[in-house]
DRENTIMI-750614 format. One line per 5 residues: number of its first residue (from 0); their letters; for each residue x, y, z of C-alpha. Coordinates in steps of 0.25 Angstrom, whole numbers, plus 5000, padded with zeros to 4 digits. Example, Ala and Ser with C-alpha at 12.3 -4.5 7.8 and 13.67 -1.06 7.14 Angstrom:
0	AS	5049 4982 5031 ~ 5055 4996 5029
END
This chain:
0	MSSKP	5000 5000 5000 ~ 5005 5014 4996 ~ 5010 5024 5007 ~ 5007 5036 4998 ~ 5000 5047 5006
5	KEDTS	4986 5050 5003 ~ 4981 5064 5001 ~ 4974 5069 5013 ~ 4964 5080 5010 ~ 4956 5080 5023
10	EDKVG	4955 5091 5033 ~ 4965 5090 5044 ~ 4959 5086 5057 ~ 4971 5083 5066 ~ 4969 5077 5080
15	VYICH	4980 5080 5090 ~ 4981 5071 5102 ~ 4991 5074 5113 ~ 4995 5064 5123 ~ 4999 5066 5138
20	CGGNI	5006 5053 5138 ~ 5002 5051 5152 ~ 5011 5062 5157 ~ 5023 5060 5149 ~ 5019 5071 5140
25	SDHVD	5009 5079 5148 ~ 5018 5081 5160 ~ 5027 5089 5151 ~ 5018 5094 5140 ~ 5005 5102 5142
30	VKQVA	4997 5093 5133 ~ 4984 5102 5134 ~ 4992 5114 5129 ~ 4998 5106 5117 ~ 4984 5102 5113
35	DNVKG	4979 5117 5114 ~ 4991 5121 5106 ~ 4987 5113 5094 ~ 4972 5114 5094 ~ 4971 5125 5085
40	IEGVS	4980 5120 5074 ~ 4974 5119 5061 ~ 4969 5105 5057 ~ 4969 5100 5072 ~ 4955 5095 5075
45	MVHTN	4957 5088 5088 ~ 4967 5089 5100 ~ 4967 5079 5111 ~ 4976 5076 5123 ~ 4976 5063 5130
50	VFMCS	4984 5056 5142 ~ 4987 5044 5133 ~ 4985 5046 5118 ~ 4990 5032 5115 ~ 4980 5026 5125
55	DPGQE	4967 5020 5119 ~ 4959 5032 5123 ~ 4969 5041 5117 ~ 4969 5033 5104 ~ 4953 5033 5104
60	LIQED	4953 5048 5105 ~ 4961 5049 5092 ~ 4952 5039 5085 ~ 4939 5046 5089 ~ 4944 5059 5084
65	IKSGK	4947 5052 5070 ~ 4934 5044 5069 ~ 4926 5057 5073 ~ 4932 5064 5061 ~ 4939 5074 5070
70	VNKVV	4953 5070 5066 ~ 4960 5065 5054 ~ 4974 5067 5058 ~ 4981 5064 5071 ~ 4992 5070 5080
75	VASCA	4996 5063 5093 ~ 5006 5070 5102 ~ 5011 5060 5112 ~ 5024 5051 5114 ~ 5033 5046 5103
80	PSLHE	5027 5041 5090 ~ 5035 5029 5091 ~ 5026 5025 5103 ~ 5012 5028 5098 ~ 5012 5032 5084
85	TTFRG	5007 5018 5080 ~ 4997 5019 5091 ~ 4990 5031 5086 ~ 4991 5027 5071 ~ 4984 5015 5075
90	AIKRA	4973 5023 5082 ~ 4971 5032 5070 ~ 4970 5020 5061 ~ 4959 5013 5070 ~ 4951 5026 5068
95	DMNAY	4952 5024 5053 ~ 4961 5036 5050 ~ 4974 5035 5043 ~ 4984 5031 5053 ~ 4995 5040 5047
100	LYEHA	4987 5053 5049 ~ 4994 5054 5062 ~ 5006 5062 5068 ~ 5013 5060 5081 ~ 5019 5071 5090
105	NIREQ	5029 5066 5100 ~ 5027 5075 5113 ~ 5032 5065 5123 ~ 5047 5062 5119 ~ 5049 5074 5111
110	VSWVH	5042 5084 5121 ~ 5038 5079 5135 ~ 5050 5071 5138 ~ 5059 5082 5134 ~ 5052 5095 5138
115	DGAPA	5042 5100 5149 ~ 5032 5111 5151 ~ 5030 5122 5140 ~ 5041 5118 5131 ~ 5036 5104 5131
120	TDKAT	5022 5109 5128 ~ 5027 5118 5117 ~ 5035 5107 5110 ~ 5023 5097 5111 ~ 5014 5108 5104
125	VLVKA	5025 5110 5093 ~ 5026 5095 5090 ~ 5010 5093 5090 ~ 5009 5105 5080 ~ 5019 5098 5071
130	AIAKA	5012 5085 5072 ~ 4999 5092 5068 ~ 5006 5099 5056 ~ 5011 5086 5051 ~ 4997 5079 5054
135	KRLVP	4990 5088 5044 ~ 5000 5084 5033 ~ 4998 5069 5036 ~ 4991 5061 5025 ~ 4985 5047 5026
140	LDPIR	4995 5036 5023 ~ 4994 5021 5021 ~ 5003 5011 5027 ~ 5012 5003 5018 ~ 5008 4989 5016
145	VDAHK	5018 4978 5014 ~ 5016 4964 5011 ~ 5022 4955 5022 ~ 5027 4941 5022 ~ 5020 4933 5033
150	NVVVI	5032 4927 5040 ~ 5042 4931 5050 ~ 5057 4929 5052 ~ 5060 4926 5067 ~ 5075 4929 5070
155	GGGMS	5079 4920 5082 ~ 5075 4906 5087 ~ 5075 4909 5102 ~ 5062 4909 5110 ~ 5057 4922 5104
160	GLRAA	5060 4918 5090 ~ 5053 4904 5093 ~ 5041 4911 5099 ~ 5039 4922 5088 ~ 5040 4911 5077
165	QDLSQ	5029 4903 5084 ~ 5020 4914 5086 ~ 5022 4919 5072 ~ 5019 4905 5066 ~ 5006 4904 5075
170	KGIKV	5002 4917 5068 ~ 5003 4911 5054 ~ 5017 4918 5051 ~ 5028 4910 5045 ~ 5041 4912 5053
175	ALIEK	5056 4910 5049 ~ 5064 4908 5063 ~ 5078 4911 5061 ~ 5088 4907 5072 ~ 5103 4908 5070
180	SPFLG	5107 4896 5079 ~ 5104 4882 5077 ~ 5094 4881 5088 ~ 5081 4888 5093 ~ 5079 4893 5107
185	GQVAN	5088 4904 5108 ~ 5094 4908 5122 ~ 5083 4900 5129 ~ 5090 4888 5125 ~ 5101 4892 5134
190	LDKLF	5092 4891 5146 ~ 5087 4879 5154 ~ 5074 4883 5161 ~ 5066 4896 5158 ~ 5061 4905 5169
195	PTGAD	5051 4907 5176 ~ 5044 4894 5171 ~ 5056 4884 5172 ~ 5053 4879 5158 ~ 5064 4871 5151
200	AADII	5070 4880 5140 ~ 5072 4868 5131 ~ 5057 4864 5132 ~ 5053 4879 5128 ~ 5063 4880 5116
205	TEMST	5060 4866 5111 ~ 5045 4868 5111 ~ 5046 4882 5104 ~ 5056 4877 5094 ~ 5049 4865 5090
210	AVVSD	5036 4873 5088 ~ 5043 4883 5079 ~ 5051 4872 5071 ~ 5039 4864 5068 ~ 5030 4876 5064
215	PNINV	5028 4876 5049 ~ 5027 4891 5049 ~ 5041 4893 5055 ~ 5054 4891 5048 ~ 5066 4890 5058
220	YTCSQ	5080 4894 5053 ~ 5091 4890 5063 ~ 5106 4893 5060 ~ 5100 4906 5052 ~ 5103 4920 5052
225	IVQSE	5098 4932 5044 ~ 5108 4938 5035 ~ 5100 4947 5027 ~ 5087 4955 5029 ~ 5079 4964 5021
230	GYIGN	5065 4969 5019 ~ 5054 4975 5028 ~ 5042 4971 5036 ~ 5034 4961 5028 ~ 5045 4958 5018
235	FKVKL	5058 4955 5025 ~ 5068 4946 5018 ~ 5079 4939 5027 ~ 5090 4930 5023 ~ 5094 4919 5032
240	ERKRP	5108 4912 5033 ~ 5107 4898 5039 ~ 5121 4891 5042 ~ 5127 4883 5053 ~ 5130 4892 5065
245	DSPED	5144 4895 5069 ~ 5142 4902 5082 ~ 5149 4895 5094 ~ 5136 4895 5102 ~ 5128 4888 5090
250	FEKLK	5140 4879 5089 ~ 5139 4875 5103 ~ 5124 4873 5102 ~ 5126 4864 5090 ~ 5137 4856 5098
255	RLANS	5126 4854 5109 ~ 5116 4849 5098 ~ 5127 4839 5093 ~ 5130 4834 5107 ~ 5115 4832 5110
260	GKDVG	5113 4823 5098 ~ 5100 4830 5095 ~ 5095 4835 5082 ~ 5084 4844 5076 ~ 5072 4847 5085
265	SYIPF	5080 4846 5098 ~ 5083 4855 5109 ~ 5098 4857 5113 ~ 5100 4863 5127 ~ 5106 4876 5127
270	AGYYS	5106 4876 5112 ~ 5091 4876 5108 ~ 5082 4869 5099 ~ 5088 4863 5086 ~ 5078 4865 5075
275	EKVPT	5085 4862 5063 ~ 5099 4857 5058 ~ 5110 4867 5057 ~ 5113 4870 5042 ~ 5125 4865 5036
280	EKEEI	5125 4875 5024 ~ 5123 4890 5024 ~ 5109 4893 5019 ~ 5102 4906 5016 ~ 5087 4908 5017
285	VIETG	5078 4920 5013 ~ 5066 4923 5021 ~ 5055 4933 5018 ~ 5047 4938 5030 ~ 5037 4948 5035
290	AMVFA	5044 4951 5048 ~ 5055 4947 5057 ~ 5056 4944 5072 ~ 5069 4946 5079 ~ 5070 4935 5090
295	SGFQT	5086 4935 5090 ~ 5087 4934 5105 ~ 5099 4937 5114 ~ 5112 4933 5118 ~ 5118 4931 5132
300	YTPRP	5129 4941 5138 ~ 5143 4935 5138 ~ 5151 4941 5150 ~ 5165 4946 5147 ~ 5177 4938 5152
305	DEYGY	5179 4949 5163 ~ 5164 4949 5167 ~ 5164 4941 5180 ~ 5175 4932 5174 ~ 5166 4925 5164
310	GENAH	5174 4918 5153 ~ 5186 4918 5162 ~ 5181 4910 5173 ~ 5174 4896 5172 ~ 5166 4900 5185
315	VITLP	5159 4911 5178 ~ 5148 4907 5169 ~ 5135 4914 5164 ~ 5121 4911 5168 ~ 5117 4904 5154
320	QLIKI	5129 4895 5157 ~ 5124 4891 5171 ~ 5110 4889 5165 ~ 5116 4879 5155 ~ 5125 4872 5165
325	MAEDK	5114 4870 5175 ~ 5104 4865 5164 ~ 5114 4855 5159 ~ 5117 4850 5174 ~ 5103 4847 5180
330	SENDV	5110 4841 5193 ~ 5105 4846 5206 ~ 5118 4844 5215 ~ 5120 4852 5227 ~ 5130 4861 5220
335	LRIDG	5130 4866 5206 ~ 5141 4860 5198 ~ 5147 4866 5185 ~ 5158 4858 5178 ~ 5159 4850 5190
340	KKIRR	5162 4861 5199 ~ 5153 4864 5211 ~ 5146 4878 5211 ~ 5145 4881 5226 ~ 5142 4896 5224
345	AALIH	5137 4903 5211 ~ 5136 4918 5208 ~ 5126 4923 5198 ~ 5129 4937 5193 ~ 5117 4945 5186
350	CVGSR	5117 4955 5175 ~ 5130 4950 5168 ~ 5129 4957 5154 ~ 5116 4965 5158 ~ 5113 4979 5164
355	HIPGV	5126 4984 5160 ~ 5129 4998 5165 ~ 5139 5007 5156 ~ 5151 5011 5164 ~ 5149 4999 5174
360	HEPDE	5149 4987 5165 ~ 5158 4984 5153 ~ 5152 4985 5139 ~ 5153 4974 5129 ~ 5163 4974 5117
365	NGNYN	5154 4983 5109 ~ 5152 4993 5121 ~ 5138 4988 5124 ~ 5132 4987 5138 ~ 5121 4978 5141
370	EHCSR	5113 4987 5149 ~ 5100 4979 5148 ~ 5095 4969 5159 ~ 5094 4955 5153 ~ 5081 4953 5161
375	TCCTA	5082 4938 5162 ~ 5095 4936 5169 ~ 5091 4938 5183 ~ 5080 4927 5183 ~ 5089 4918 5175
380	TLQAA	5100 4920 5186 ~ 5090 4918 5197 ~ 5085 4905 5190 ~ 5099 4900 5189 ~ 5102 4903 5204
385	IDIRK	5089 4896 5208 ~ 5092 4884 5200 ~ 5106 4883 5206 ~ 5101 4884 5220 ~ 5090 4873 5218
390	RHPGT	5098 4863 5210 ~ 5111 4865 5218 ~ 5108 4871 5232 ~ 5123 4870 5236 ~ 5126 4881 5226
395	HVFEY	5125 4895 5231 ~ 5121 4906 5222 ~ 5124 4921 5222 ~ 5117 4930 5213 ~ 5123 4944 5210
400	FRDIR	5113 4953 5204 ~ 5111 4968 5201 ~ 5095 4967 5201 ~ 5086 4955 5200 ~ 5077 4957 5188
405	TYGRG	5068 4945 5188 ~ 5058 4953 5180 ~ 5049 4942 5174 ~ 5036 4936 5180 ~ 5040 4925 5190
410	QEEYY	5054 4928 5190 ~ 5056 4936 5203 ~ 5053 4922 5209 ~ 5067 4918 5204 ~ 5073 4928 5213
415	EEASK	5065 4924 5225 ~ 5068 4909 5223 ~ 5083 4912 5221 ~ 5083 4919 5235 ~ 5075 4908 5241
420	NNVVF	5086 4898 5236 ~ 5097 4906 5243 ~ 5103 4913 5231 ~ 5111 4925 5236 ~ 5109 4938 5229
425	MRFEP	5119 4949 5228 ~ 5116 4962 5221 ~ 5126 4971 5215 ~ 5127 4985 5208 ~ 5132 4985 5193
430	ESSPV	5144 4993 5198 ~ 5148 4982 5207 ~ 5146 4969 5200 ~ 5150 4956 5206 ~ 5165 4953 5205
435	VEQTP	5169 4939 5201 ~ 5183 4934 5204 ~ 5190 4921 5204 ~ 5194 4916 5218 ~ 5206 4906 5216
440	DSSFP	5208 4905 5231 ~ 5194 4901 5235 ~ 5186 4888 5234 ~ 5177 4896 5225 ~ 5182 4900 5211
445	MKVTV	5174 4914 5210 ~ 5171 4925 5219 ~ 5160 4936 5217 ~ 5161 4949 5224 ~ 5149 4959 5224
450	RDTLT	5145 4972 5231 ~ 5131 4967 5236 ~ 5120 4978 5236 ~ 5111 4968 5244 ~ 5121 4969 5256
455	FGEEL	5123 4984 5254 ~ 5135 4983 5245 ~ 5143 4973 5253 ~ 5153 4966 5245 ~ 5151 4951 5244
460	EAEVD	5159 4940 5239 ~ 5155 4926 5235 ~ 5164 4915 5231 ~ 5157 4906 5220 ~ 5160 4895 5211
465	LVVLA	5152 4900 5199 ~ 5148 4914 5194 ~ 5136 4915 5184 ~ 5134 4927 5176 ~ 5119 4931 5172
470	VGMLP	5122 4936 5158 ~ 5112 4945 5151 ~ 5105 4945 5137 ~ 5111 4952 5125 ~ 5105 4955 5112
475	SNITD	5109 4944 5101 ~ 5119 4949 5091 ~ 5110 4951 5079 ~ 5117 4964 5074 ~ 5118 4958 5060
480	LTEMM	5102 4957 5060 ~ 5100 4971 5067 ~ 5109 4978 5057 ~ 5104 4970 5045 ~ 5089 4973 5048
485	KIPVS	5092 4986 5055 ~ 5085 4982 5068 ~ 5086 4992 5079 ~ 5094 4988 5092 ~ 5092 4995 5105
490	ADRFL	5103 5000 5114 ~ 5104 4986 5121 ~ 5106 4980 5108 ~ 5093 4972 5108 ~ 5084 4974 5097
495	QEVHP	5075 4987 5098 ~ 5060 4986 5098 ~ 5052 4998 5092 ~ 5045 5001 5106 ~ 5046 4992 5118
500	KLRPV	5031 4994 5121 ~ 5024 4998 5108 ~ 5032 4989 5098 ~ 5040 4980 5107 ~ 5043 4969 5097
505	ELAKT	5045 4978 5084 ~ 5058 4983 5078 ~ 5059 4996 5071 ~ 5061 4988 5058 ~ 5046 4985 5055
510	GVLLA	5043 4970 5054 ~ 5055 4965 5063 ~ 5051 4961 5077 ~ 5057 4957 5090 ~ 5056 4945 5099
515	GTCQA	5063 4942 5112 ~ 5077 4945 5117 ~ 5082 4952 5105 ~ 5075 4964 5110 ~ 5078 4963 5125
520	PMDIG	5081 4954 5136 ~ 5068 4945 5138 ~ 5065 4932 5145 ~ 5059 4921 5137 ~ 5044 4925 5140
525	ESCNA	5047 4939 5135 ~ 5054 4935 5123 ~ 5043 4926 5119 ~ 5033 4937 5121 ~ 5041 4946 5112
530	AQASA	5041 4935 5102 ~ 5026 4934 5102 ~ 5024 4949 5101 ~ 5034 4949 5089 ~ 5026 4937 5082
535	AKASI	5013 4944 5085 ~ 5018 4957 5079 ~ 5024 4950 5066 ~ 5011 4943 5064 ~ 5003 4956 5065
540	LLSKG	5012 4962 5055 ~ 5012 4951 5045 ~ 4998 4945 5046 ~ 4992 4953 5035 ~ 5002 4949 5025
545	FVELD	5006 4964 5024 ~ 5011 4975 5033 ~ 5008 4990 5034 ~ 5019 5000 5036 ~ 5019 5014 5040
550	PFIAQ	5019 5023 5027 ~ 5030 5033 5032 ~ 5039 5030 5021 ~ 5046 5038 5010 ~ 5037 5042 4998
555	VDSQR	5043 5047 4984 ~ 5037 5058 4976 ~ 5039 5052 4962 ~ 5037 5066 4956 ~ 5049 5071 4963
560	CVGHG	5058 5059 4964 ~ 5069 5060 4953 ~ 5078 5048 4958 ~ 5089 5055 4965 ~ 5091 5043 4974
565	ECVIA	5095 5051 4986 ~ 5084 5044 4994 ~ 5089 5030 4991 ~ 5103 5034 4996 ~ 5097 5041 5009
570	CLVEG	5087 5029 5012 ~ 5090 5023 5025 ~ 5082 5010 5023 ~ 5088 5000 5012 ~ 5077 4998 5001
575	AISME	5068 5009 5006 ~ 5070 5018 4994 ~ 5075 5015 4980 ~ 5076 5021 4966 ~ 5068 5015 4956
580	EVEVD	5064 5017 4941 ~ 5051 5023 4939 ~ 5043 5029 4927 ~ 5040 5044 4929 ~ 5034 5052 4917
585	GKITK	5037 5040 4908 ~ 5052 5040 4912 ~ 5060 5030 4920 ~ 5066 5037 4932 ~ 5071 5033 4946
590	QAQVA	5063 5037 4958 ~ 5064 5033 4973 ~ 5055 5022 4977 ~ 5052 5019 4992 ~ 5050 5005 4997
595	EAVCT	5038 5007 5006 ~ 5040 4996 5016 ~ 5055 4998 5018 ~ 5055 5014 5019 ~ 5056 5018 5034
600	GCGAC	5052 5033 5031 ~ 5065 5038 5037 ~ 5065 5050 5027 ~ 5080 5050 5023 ~ 5075 5049 5008
605	VAVCP	5067 5062 5010 ~ 5078 5070 5015 ~ 5087 5067 5003 ~ 5078 5068 4991 ~ 5082 5081 4983
610	ENAID	5068 5081 4977 ~ 5060 5079 4989 ~ 5053 5067 4983 ~ 5052 5059 4995 ~ 5044 5060 5008
615	INGWK	5040 5052 5019 ~ 5025 5048 5021 ~ 5020 5053 5034 ~ 5032 5063 5035 ~ 5032 5071 5023
620	LEQYE	5040 5084 5022 ~ 5028 5093 5022 ~ 5023 5086 5035 ~ 5037 5090 5041 ~ 5036 5104 5036
625	EMVDA	5022 5105 5042 ~ 5028 5100 5056 ~ 5039 5110 5055 ~ 5030 5122 5052 ~ 5021 5118 5064
630	IVSV	5033 5118 5073 ~ 5039 5131 5068 ~ 5026 5138 5069 ~ 5024 5136 5084
END
């Protein structure tokens, strides 16, 4: 469907709706005064204020004015358009008015959050007047309709990827599930029991993997990576490369498979579900798809050699290593044994690789700090401590923590149970982290010293046989994909959603969605919830066989374009604009042509065209001029 604007010959009846935003705006801006200031402007038919314009009553107020014929164009003055522009367009559409006869004035972030009193009120008035001026120049636009493939590529075969694939299939959408390793299950395969239910990780992974592998709507590609991606929502094309994996981690997993004697359709502890044979020859596969779901998971933090002695001392291990050791040895001796050695005392240290503070902690080799909380470590550490105390009551456990963050439902009980099982807790400040040292003259190989805030800063020493580091979550290394697909990454290096509340599983690249720990640290339940949300969103996008995109794209005036080509050079999006041969007045010439589904409406082409032959629908030069005139006339 064309996005060409329609001529609007109707009389301007602009409705202006100014929001108090609870008090976010009205505590600093005199909202009533702003309303009085714009009431007399030519073309303004209605002015209302409301405590929360985005609420149902606020939206209904707009709809009633439209349906009664009092308003044919809408200006909303509230918070940033990135929050509620879609909300108000939806309300206008439900009132049977063209959703693009709408303009937004940001008087929260641009006014009330940076000004106060009379200056704030004056600036808010100016911004609303500019929005009214533009609104009077708005014309009806139609969304761009693009045919869409009714299938989805899911990147990652962990719990999130498996859950998303299952949900999409149940909605009648075909799925290509891509996993770089030979196994399904992701990081959950490195666990034994899942909290808080106590279910076996092996059982959960086997059940979900079997369902996915046997589903005729789902094609599973293990040992596969995306090497090329192009296209747009509804019409992506990705190229996969399948080959025998060469990473040390995957090699170790395949070795475990070989030693187990198991074959396709088997679960290998601490490896995952082996769904198909490893390819012997390199293979390339091209898939056309309507949307993509990133479920690329996370990686665990690896401590530096100088961090608590990890890598330099066999008595210092990570929590995942302890979990594996205890899972492979189900004995219930009085004292825990590792490699035949008695563990009389064990020290578990929290927040290793998480909650870094610049200036206190050391950055990684790239200068990055892991300032985020990994959220699941506290519960996992407490679970391990309880497991040790119950199975090996002769082993004493010390936990060194900054804060106990057992945030999930039913997880605070782990802290209480650990206390009842005589786990000894010591709390430290980040500036005085525990010091781990070897003790060659003692019967215990290690000593942990800490300034304990629970005993008002007293320095405590504990000689132990084992130090366990509770390592945090880091984003997976998918730089090749984020750069290839131009996917936004947040400051913590996890993938960045559009908005954490309003669009929590969407990326700025339309048609690409998020699921699970590629977005942020989550537990398994949260990851699966995010995967189901992504599957629901993808199915909504693709269910009609086409998608509708906003029409804010470049439009070429064929009467002015003479084929300079400056627009193609300036374009920031590959393939969005090109020079094509066309016939004008019986002659073949070259003119700029816009790929509607690819163009992002950035306006770079508009700025460089010497003939002023390009404009952006919804943001035309004449509309800017009206806004500027409104601002300078105040």
